[in-house]
C-alpha positions as a Markdown table, in Angstrom:
| # | Residue | x | y | z |
|---|---|---|---|---|
| 1 | Unk | 173.6 | 100.9 | 124.5 |
| 2 | Unk | 171.4 | 97.4 | 123.9 |
| 3 | Unk | 170.0 | 97.6 | 120.1 |
| 4 | Unk | 167.3 | 94.4 | 119.7 |
| 5 | Unk | 165.6 | 93.3 | 116.7 |
| 6 | Unk | 162.2 | 91.8 | 116.9 |
| 7 | Unk | 161.2 | 89.5 | 113.8 |
| 8 | Unk | 158.4 | 87.5 | 113.4 |
| 9 | Unk | 158.1 | 84.8 | 110.6 |
| 10 | Unk | 155.9 | 82.6 | 108.9 |
| 11 | Unk | 152.1 | 82.1 | 109.7 |
| 12 | Unk | 150.6 | 84.5 | 111.7 |
| 13 | Unk | 148.8 | 83.6 | 114.8 |
| 14 | Unk | 147.1 | 85.1 | 118.7 |
| 15 | Unk | 150.2 | 86.4 | 121.1 |
| 16 | Unk | 152.5 | 87.2 | 119.2 |
| 17 | Unk | 152.1 | 91.1 | 120.0 |
| 18 | Unk | 151.5 | 89.6 | 123.7 |
| 19 | Unk | 155.4 | 88.0 | 123.3 |
| 20 | Unk | 157.1 | 90.8 | 121.5 |
| 21 | Unk | 155.4 | 93.3 | 124.7 |
| 22 | Unk | 156.7 | 90.9 | 127.1 |
| 23 | Unk | 160.3 | 91.2 | 126.0 |
| 24 | Unk | 159.9 | 94.6 | 125.3 |
| 25 | Unk | 158.2 | 95.5 | 128.9 |
| 26 | Unk | 161.1 | 93.1 | 130.6 |
| 27 | Unk | 163.7 | 95.4 | 128.7 |
| 28 | Unk | 162.6 | 98.9 | 129.2 |
| 29 | Unk | 161.8 | 97.7 | 132.9 |
| 30 | Unk | 165.9 | 96.6 | 133.7 |
| 31 | Unk | 167.7 | 97.7 | 131.3 |
| 32 | Unk | 168.6 | 101.5 | 131.1 |
| 33 | Unk | 169.5 | 102.2 | 127.5 |
| 34 | Unk | 167.7 | 100.1 | 125.1 |
| 35 | Unk | 166.5 | 100.4 | 121.4 |
| 36 | Unk | 164.8 | 98.4 | 119.5 |
| 37 | Unk | 163.9 | 98.1 | 115.7 |
| 38 | Unk | 161.0 | 95.9 | 114.2 |
| 39 | Unk | 162.1 | 93.9 | 110.8 |
| 40 | Unk | 159.5 | 94.2 | 108.7 |
| 41 | Unk | 157.5 | 91.3 | 107.2 |
| 42 | Unk | 159.9 | 88.6 | 108.5 |
| 43 | Unk | 163.3 | 87.3 | 107.6 |
| 44 | Unk | 162.3 | 89.2 | 104.1 |
| 45 | Unk | 162.5 | 92.5 | 106.1 |
| 46 | Unk | 166.4 | 91.1 | 107.5 |
| 47 | Unk | 167.3 | 90.1 | 103.6 |
| 48 | Unk | 166.2 | 93.5 | 102.2 |
| 49 | Unk | 167.0 | 95.7 | 104.9 |
| 50 | Unk | 163.5 | 96.8 | 105.9 |
| 51 | Unk | 162.8 | 97.9 | 109.5 |
| 52 | Unk | 161.2 | 100.7 | 111.6 |
| 53 | Unk | 162.3 | 101.8 | 115.4 |
| 54 | Unk | 159.8 | 100.3 | 117.8 |
| 55 | Unk | 159.5 | 102.7 | 121.3 |
| 56 | Unk | 157.6 | 102.4 | 124.3 |
| 57 | Unk | 154.3 | 103.7 | 123.3 |
| 58 | Unk | 154.3 | 100.8 | 120.4 |
| 59 | Unk | 154.1 | 98.1 | 122.9 |
| 60 | Unk | 151.4 | 100.0 | 125.0 |
| 61 | Unk | 147.9 | 97.9 | 124.0 |
| 62 | Unk | 148.8 | 95.1 | 122.2 |
| 63 | Unk | 148.1 | 92.3 | 124.7 |
| 64 | Unk | 144.9 | 91.5 | 122.9 |
| 65 | Unk | 146.1 | 92.1 | 119.5 |
| 66 | Unk | 145.9 | 89.7 | 117.0 |
| 67 | Unk | 148.8 | 89.0 | 114.0 |
| 68 | Unk | 151.8 | 90.8 | 114.4 |
| 69 | Unk | 152.6 | 94.7 | 114.4 |
| 70 | Unk | 155.8 | 94.2 | 112.2 |
| 71 | Unk | 154.4 | 92.1 | 109.7 |
| 72 | Unk | 155.2 | 88.2 | 108.6 |
| 73 | Unk | 156.3 | 86.0 | 105.6 |
| 74 | Unk | 157.1 | 82.5 | 104.5 |
| 75 | Unk | 160.8 | 82.4 | 103.2 |
| 76 | Unk | 161.0 | 78.5 | 102.9 |
| 77 | Unk | 164.4 | 77.5 | 105.1 |
| 78 | Unk | 165.2 | 74.9 | 101.7 |
| 79 | Unk | 166.0 | 78.6 | 99.8 |
| 80 | Unk | 167.6 | 80.3 | 102.4 |
| 81 | Unk | 171.2 | 79.2 | 100.4 |
| 82 | Unk | 170.2 | 79.9 | 96.9 |
| 83 | Unk | 170.3 | 83.3 | 95.3 |
| 84 | Unk | 167.4 | 85.5 | 94.9 |
| 85 | Unk | 165.8 | 86.2 | 91.2 |
| 86 | Unk | 168.6 | 88.8 | 91.2 |
| 87 | Unk | 171.2 | 87.2 | 92.5 |
| 88 | Unk | 171.2 | 88.1 | 95.9 |
| 89 | Unk | 173.1 | 85.6 | 98.5 |
| 90 | Unk | 170.5 | 86.0 | 101.5 |
| 91 | Unk | 172.6 | 84.7 | 104.6 |
| 92 | Unk | 175.1 | 87.3 | 103.7 |
| 93 | Unk | 172.4 | 89.8 | 103.3 |
| 94 | Unk | 170.8 | 89.2 | 106.4 |
| 95 | Unk | 174.3 | 89.1 | 108.3 |
| 96 | Unk | 175.2 | 92.3 | 106.6 |
| 97 | Unk | 172.1 | 93.8 | 107.6 |
| 98 | Unk | 172.7 | 92.4 | 111.4 |
| 99 | Unk | 175.9 | 94.3 | 111.8 |
| 100 | Unk | 175.3 | 97.1 | 109.6 |
| 101 | Unk | 171.9 | 97.9 | 112.2 |
| 102 | Unk | 174.6 | 97.1 | 114.9 |
| 103 | Unk | 172.4 | 94.6 | 116.4 |
| 104 | Unk | 173.2 | 92.8 | 120.0 |
| 105 | Unk | 171.0 | 90.3 | 119.3 |
| 106 | Unk | 167.6 | 89.1 | 117.2 |
| 107 | Unk | 164.5 | 87.8 | 119.0 |
| 108 | Unk | 162.8 | 85.4 | 116.9 |
| 109 | Unk | 159.4 | 84.6 | 116.9 |
| 110 | Unk | 158.3 | 81.6 | 114.8 |
| 111 | Unk | 157.5 | 77.9 | 114.0 |
| 112 | Unk | 160.0 | 74.8 | 112.6 |
| 113 | Unk | 161.1 | 76.2 | 109.5 |
| 114 | Unk | 161.9 | 79.9 | 111.6 |
| 115 | Unk | 163.6 | 77.9 | 114.1 |
| 116 | Unk | 165.7 | 76.0 | 111.4 |
| 117 | Unk | 166.9 | 79.5 | 109.1 |
| 118 | Unk | 167.3 | 81.2 | 113.1 |
| 119 | Unk | 169.6 | 78.1 | 114.0 |
| 120 | Unk | 171.7 | 78.6 | 110.6 |
| 121 | Unk | 172.0 | 82.5 | 112.0 |
| 122 | Unk | 173.3 | 81.3 | 115.4 |
| 123 | Unk | 175.6 | 78.8 | 113.0 |
| 124 | Unk | 177.2 | 82.0 | 111.2 |
| 125 | Unk | 177.9 | 84.0 | 114.2 |
| 126 | Unk | 174.6 | 86.0 | 115.5 |
| 127 | Unk | 173.5 | 86.6 | 118.5 |
| 128 | Unk | 169.9 | 84.7 | 118.7 |
| 129 | Unk | 167.4 | 84.2 | 121.2 |
| 130 | Unk | 163.9 | 82.8 | 119.3 |
| 131 | Unk | 160.2 | 82.0 | 121.1 |
| 132 | Unk | 157.9 | 78.8 | 120.3 |
| 133 | Unk | 154.9 | 80.5 | 118.3 |
| 134 | Unk | 152.6 | 78.2 | 116.2 |
| 135 | Unk | 149.2 | 77.1 | 116.8 |
| 136 | Unk | 150.4 | 73.1 | 115.2 |
| 137 | Unk | 151.8 | 73.1 | 118.8 |
| 138 | Unk | 154.7 | 70.8 | 117.0 |
| 139 | Unk | 158.0 | 72.5 | 118.4 |
| 140 | Unk | 160.3 | 70.3 | 120.2 |
| 141 | Unk | 162.1 | 71.5 | 123.2 |
| 142 | Unk | 158.5 | 73.0 | 124.5 |
| 143 | Unk | 155.5 | 71.5 | 126.1 |
| 144 | Unk | 153.0 | 74.5 | 124.8 |
| 145 | Unk | 153.3 | 77.0 | 122.1 |
| 146 | Unk | 151.8 | 80.3 | 122.1 |
| 147 | Unk | 149.3 | 80.5 | 119.9 |
| 148 | Unk | 147.8 | 77.0 | 120.3 |
| 149 | Unk | 145.4 | 77.1 | 122.8 |
| 150 | Unk | 143.7 | 80.3 | 121.4 |
| 151 | Unk | 143.5 | 78.1 | 118.6 |
| 152 | Unk | 142.1 | 75.3 | 120.4 |
| 153 | Unk | 139.2 | 77.4 | 121.3 |
| 154 | Unk | 138.9 | 78.6 | 118.3 |
| 155 | Unk | 138.4 | 75.0 | 116.7 |
| 156 | Unk | 136.1 | 74.0 | 119.8 |
| 157 | Unk | 133.6 | 76.3 | 119.4 |
| 158 | Unk | 133.5 | 75.4 | 115.6 |
| 159 | Unk | 132.5 | 71.7 | 116.7 |
| 160 | Unk | 130.0 | 73.4 | 119.1 |
| 161 | Unk | 128.4 | 75.3 | 116.8 |
| 162 | Unk | 128.1 | 72.2 | 114.7 |
| 163 | Unk | 126.5 | 70.1 | 117.3 |
| 164 | Unk | 123.0 | 71.7 | 117.0 |
| 165 | Unk | 122.5 | 71.6 | 113.1 |
| 166 | Unk | 124.3 | 68.0 | 112.7 |
| 167 | Unk | 121.2 | 66.9 | 115.5 |
| 168 | Unk | 118.7 | 68.7 | 114.2 |
| 169 | Unk | 119.3 | 67.2 | 110.4 |
| 170 | Unk | 120.4 | 64.0 | 111.4 |
| 171 | Unk | 123.7 | 64.4 | 109.3 |
| 172 | Unk | 127.1 | 63.5 | 109.7 |
| 173 | Unk | 129.7 | 66.8 | 109.9 |
| 174 | Unk | 133.2 | 66.6 | 108.9 |
| 175 | Unk | 135.1 | 69.4 | 110.6 |
| 176 | Unk | 138.5 | 70.0 | 109.2 |
| 177 | Unk | 141.3 | 70.9 | 111.4 |
| 178 | Unk | 144.4 | 73.2 | 111.2 |
| 179 | Unk | 147.6 | 71.3 | 112.3 |
| 180 | Unk | 150.0 | 70.9 | 109.4 |
| 181 | Unk | 151.5 | 67.5 | 110.0 |
| 182 | Unk | 150.5 | 66.7 | 113.3 |
| 183 | Unk | 147.6 | 66.2 | 115.1 |
| 184 | Unk | 147.7 | 67.7 | 119.0 |
| 185 | Unk | 145.4 | 70.6 | 117.6 |
| 186 | Unk | 142.6 | 68.3 | 116.3 |
| 187 | Unk | 143.0 | 66.2 | 119.4 |
| 188 | Unk | 142.3 | 68.5 | 121.6 |
| 189 | Unk | 139.4 | 70.1 | 119.8 |
| 190 | Unk | 138.1 | 67.2 | 119.1 |
| 191 | Unk | 138.0 | 66.0 | 122.7 |
| 192 | Unk | 136.9 | 69.5 | 124.1 |
| 193 | Unk | 134.0 | 69.4 | 121.3 |
| 194 | Unk | 132.8 | 66.1 | 121.8 |
| 195 | Unk | 133.5 | 64.8 | 118.5 |
| 196 | Unk | 132.7 | 61.3 | 118.2 |
| 197 | Unk | 135.6 | 60.5 | 116.0 |
| 198 | Unk | 139.2 | 62.1 | 115.7 |
| 199 | Unk | 141.7 | 61.1 | 112.6 |
| 200 | Unk | 145.3 | 62.5 | 113.1 |
| 201 | Unk | 148.0 | 62.0 | 111.0 |
| 202 | Unk | 150.2 | 60.0 | 113.7 |
| 203 | Unk | 147.0 | 57.3 | 113.4 |
| 204 | Unk | 146.4 | 56.3 | 109.9 |
| 205 | Unk | 142.8 | 55.4 | 110.0 |
| 206 | Unk | 140.8 | 52.9 | 108.4 |
| 207 | Unk | 137.6 | 54.0 | 106.7 |
| 208 | Unk | 136.0 | 50.7 | 107.1 |
| 209 | Unk | 136.2 | 51.3 | 111.2 |
| 210 | Unk | 135.3 | 55.1 | 110.8 |
| 211 | Unk | 132.4 | 54.0 | 109.0 |
| 212 | Unk | 131.4 | 51.0 | 111.5 |
| 213 | Unk | 132.0 | 53.8 | 114.0 |
| 214 | Unk | 129.3 | 55.9 | 112.3 |
| 215 | Unk | 126.9 | 52.7 | 112.1 |
| 216 | Unk | 127.3 | 52.1 | 115.5 |
| 217 | Unk | 126.1 | 55.2 | 116.5 |
| 218 | Unk | 123.2 | 55.1 | 113.7 |
| 219 | Unk | 122.0 | 51.9 | 115.6 |
| 220 | Unk | 122.2 | 53.1 | 119.0 |
| 221 | Unk | 119.7 | 55.7 | 117.6 |
| 222 | Unk | 122.3 | 58.7 | 117.6 |
| 223 | Unk | 121.1 | 60.1 | 114.1 |
| 224 | Unk | 123.9 | 62.5 | 113.8 |
| 225 | Unk | 128.1 | 61.9 | 114.3 |
| 226 | Unk | 130.9 | 64.5 | 114.2 |
| 227 | Unk | 134.3 | 64.0 | 113.3 |
| 228 | Unk | 137.2 | 65.9 | 113.8 |
| 229 | Unk | 139.4 | 65.6 | 111.1 |
| 230 | Unk | 143.4 | 66.8 | 111.0 |
| 231 | Unk | 144.2 | 68.6 | 107.3 |
| 232 | Unk | 147.0 | 66.0 | 107.8 |
| 233 | Unk | 144.9 | 62.8 | 108.4 |
| 234 | Unk | 145.8 | 60.1 | 106.2 |
| 235 | Unk | 144.1 | 56.5 | 105.4 |
| 236 | Unk | 146.2 | 53.1 | 106.0 |
| 237 | Unk | 145.8 | 52.8 | 102.7 |
| 238 | Unk | 146.5 | 56.0 | 101.3 |
| 239 | Unk | 149.8 | 55.8 | 103.5 |
| 240 | Unk | 151.2 | 53.0 | 101.6 |
| 241 | Unk | 151.2 | 55.5 | 98.2 |
| 242 | Unk | 154.7 | 57.2 | 97.1 |
| 243 | Unk | 154.1 | 61.0 | 97.4 |
| 244 | Unk | 153.4 | 61.4 | 94.0 |
| 245 | Unk | 150.7 | 59.1 | 93.4 |
| 246 | Unk | 149.2 | 60.6 | 97.0 |
| 247 | Unk | 149.6 | 63.9 | 95.2 |
| 248 | Unk | 148.1 | 63.0 | 92.2 |
| 249 | Unk | 144.8 | 61.0 | 94.3 |
| 250 | Unk | 144.3 | 64.4 | 96.2 |
| 251 | Unk | 144.2 | 66.4 | 93.1 |
| 252 | Unk | 140.2 | 64.9 | 92.7 |
| 253 | Unk | 139.4 | 67.0 | 95.8 |
| 254 | Unk | 139.5 | 70.0 | 97.6 |
| 255 | Unk | 141.1 | 68.5 | 100.9 |
| 256 | Unk | 141.3 | 65.1 | 102.9 |
| 257 | Unk | 138.0 | 65.7 | 104.4 |
| 258 | Unk | 136.1 | 65.9 | 100.9 |
| 259 | Unk | 137.8 | 63.0 | 99.8 |
| 260 | Unk | 136.6 | 61.1 | 103.0 |
| 261 | Unk | 133.0 | 62.3 | 102.9 |
| 262 | Unk | 132.7 | 61.1 | 99.4 |
| 263 | Unk | 133.9 | 57.4 | 100.4 |
| 264 | Unk | 131.8 | 57.5 | 104.0 |
| 265 | Unk | 128.5 | 58.8 | 101.5 |
| 266 | Unk | 129.1 | 56.4 | 99.6 |
| 267 | Unk | 129.3 | 53.4 | 102.0 |
| 268 | Unk | 126.7 | 54.6 | 104.6 |
| 269 | Unk | 124.0 | 56.7 | 102.5 |
| 270 | Unk | 124.0 | 59.2 | 105.0 |
| 271 | Unk | 124.6 | 63.1 | 104.2 |
| 272 | Unk | 127.9 | 64.3 | 105.4 |
| 273 | Unk | 128.4 | 67.8 | 105.3 |
| 274 | Unk | 131.8 | 69.6 | 105.8 |
| 275 | Unk | 132.9 | 72.3 | 107.4 |
| 276 | Unk | 136.4 | 74.2 | 107.3 |
| 277 | Unk | 137.2 | 76.8 | 109.7 |
| 278 | Unk | 141.1 | 77.7 | 108.2 |
| 279 | Unk | 142.5 | 80.6 | 108.7 |
| 280 | Unk | 139.7 | 81.9 | 111.4 |
| 281 | Unk | 141.8 | 79.0 | 113.8 |
| 282 | Unk | 145.2 | 81.4 | 113.7 |
| 283 | Unk | 143.0 | 84.8 | 113.5 |
| 284 | Unk | 141.3 | 87.0 | 116.4 |
| 285 | Unk | 142.4 | 87.5 | 120.3 |
| 286 | Unk | 144.7 | 85.5 | 121.8 |
| 287 | Unk | 142.8 | 83.7 | 125.2 |
| 288 | Unk | 143.8 | 84.6 | 128.4 |
| 289 | Unk | 145.7 | 81.4 | 128.7 |
| 290 | Unk | 148.2 | 82.8 | 125.9 |
| 291 | Unk | 148.6 | 85.9 | 127.6 |
| 292 | Unk | 150.1 | 84.6 | 130.1 |
| 293 | Unk | 152.1 | 82.0 | 128.9 |
| 294 | Unk | 153.7 | 84.5 | 126.2 |
| 295 | Unk | 154.0 | 87.6 | 129.0 |
| 296 | Unk | 156.3 | 84.8 | 130.8 |
| 297 | Unk | 157.9 | 83.6 | 127.5 |
| 298 | Unk | 158.9 | 87.2 | 127.0 |
| 299 | Unk | 160.1 | 88.2 | 130.2 |
| 300 | Unk | 162.5 | 84.8 | 130.2 |
| 301 | Unk | 164.0 | 85.7 | 126.8 |
| 302 | Unk | 164.9 | 89.8 | 128.0 |
| 303 | Unk | 166.4 | 88.1 | 131.0 |
| 304 | Unk | 168.5 | 85.8 | 128.4 |
| 305 | Unk | 169.2 | 88.9 | 126.5 |
| 306 | Unk | 170.6 | 91.0 | 129.8 |
| 307 | Unk | 172.6 | 88.0 | 130.8 |
| 308 | Unk | 173.7 | 87.6 | 126.9 |
| 309 | Unk | 173.1 | 84.1 | 127.0 |
| 310 | Unk | 172.2 | 83.8 | 123.1 |
| 311 | Unk | 171.9 | 80.6 | 121.4 |
| 312 | Unk | 168.6 | 79.4 | 123.1 |
| 313 | Unk | 164.8 | 79.0 | 122.6 |
| 314 | Unk | 162.4 | 80.0 | 125.4 |
| 315 | Unk | 160.6 | 76.8 | 126.2 |
| 316 | Unk | 157.8 | 75.9 | 128.3 |
| 317 | Unk | 158.9 | 72.5 | 130.2 |
| 318 | Unk | 157.2 | 71.1 | 133.1 |
| 319 | Unk | 155.1 | 74.0 | 134.0 |
| 320 | Unk | 158.4 | 76.1 | 133.7 |
| 321 | Unk | 160.1 | 78.6 | 131.6 |
| 322 | Unk | 163.4 | 77.0 | 130.8 |
| 323 | Unk | 166.1 | 78.1 | 128.1 |
| 324 | Unk | 166.5 | 75.4 | 125.3 |
| 325 | Unk | 169.7 | 75.1 | 123.0 |
| 326 | Unk | 168.4 | 76.2 | 120.0 |
| 327 | Unk | 170.6 | 73.5 | 118.5 |
| 328 | Unk | 168.7 | 70.9 | 119.9 |
| 329 | Unk | 165.3 | 71.8 | 118.5 |
| 330 | Unk | 165.7 | 73.2 | 114.9 |
| 331 | Unk | 164.7 | 70.7 | 112.2 |
| 332 | Unk | 162.8 | 68.5 | 114.9 |
| 333 | Unk | 159.2 | 67.6 | 115.2 |
| 334 | Unk | 157.0 | 66.8 | 118.3 |
| 335 | Unk | 154.5 | 64.7 | 116.6 |
| 336 | Unk | 151.2 | 62.9 | 119.3 |
| 337 | Unk | 152.6 | 59.8 | 119.9 |
| 338 | Unk | 149.3 | 57.0 | 119.5 |
| 339 | Unk | 150.6 | 55.6 | 122.6 |
| 340 | Unk | 150.3 | 58.2 | 125.0 |
| 341 | Unk | 147.9 | 58.5 | 128.0 |
| 342 | Unk | 145.6 | 60.9 | 126.4 |
| 343 | Unk | 144.8 | 59.0 | 123.2 |
| 344 | Unk | 144.4 | 55.9 | 125.6 |
| 345 | Unk | 142.1 | 58.2 | 127.4 |
| 346 | Unk | 140.1 | 59.2 | 124.8 |
| 347 | Unk | 139.9 | 56.0 | 123.4 |
| 348 | Unk | 138.4 | 55.1 | 126.9 |
| 349 | Unk | 135.7 | 57.2 | 126.3 |
| 350 | Unk | 134.7 | 55.8 | 123.0 |
| 351 | Unk | 136.4 | 58.6 | 120.7 |
| 352 | Unk | 137.3 | 56.4 | 117.5 |
| 353 | Unk | 140.6 | 57.2 | 115.6 |
| 354 | Unk | 139.4 | 54.8 | 112.8 |
| 355 | Unk | 142.5 | 52.0 | 113.9 |
């Protein structure tokens, strides 16, 4: 018998269920005797011993279901080596439960922090296979993460819907897009939604150049402008501040978009409106693209388990599903290259990046 533990950790996103379904269905189809347990609420469940047995019926009908059927939680990697409030050694507890449950492998679905802890468990001798989940698309070792395209669709729809009211009222609208400290989601949604200005963390912006771009549109008879702004966007001036000083400055505003909006309004005299789609970008059903890639990734993860090939993340590179050594993934971020072709093409279209 093969006994496999499933664990989803960090922020939820679309296609977590679809990916687990891909792993499970492939195992059920090709392994004579397999048992799957769902570890509840991420690493928290692995630490405190919370799980439930899953069977074929649990994986039926979840291809289009958002969220995760086994729950998730955020357990910061930097605290994993620190005892909990009761003095429990978290790493030891996870290892003990892995052994107690007689697991042959842990299948872990998550983003950057999740992969750091997964690699820690690999180093501690546990059999681990991981899958790349995040709407940020910032995981090293894979061209695409599941959840990203679904989030792009939602963020793009938000920009699309802003166009009509922006045009009707002749206003400047800022749409703040998620993505943590990288700009993949904002870049793709901004281009897809026809944003006039796209601001991403990888390209610190000059507020005056943003204002110039808005004024240029006004002079051309275009009464409105739409800015797609990443939640981690930063001005050239603020990028030179210490973390402490930047944090102090940002306390004056709910987010970067509100600070930028106030600056633009002061410099242009135009009405500024802020829209923050927020967590809607992580919610709802997965788009067809994510369902396909999740199924592929899940099937490949199952093949690694059957071959007892552990210590890998299943990645998507050059349109192929490939195993990537987990040690090469953990702790690394895949950021947007400011000199990449997609940036050059966007600039050729006239999109302003504030640089």
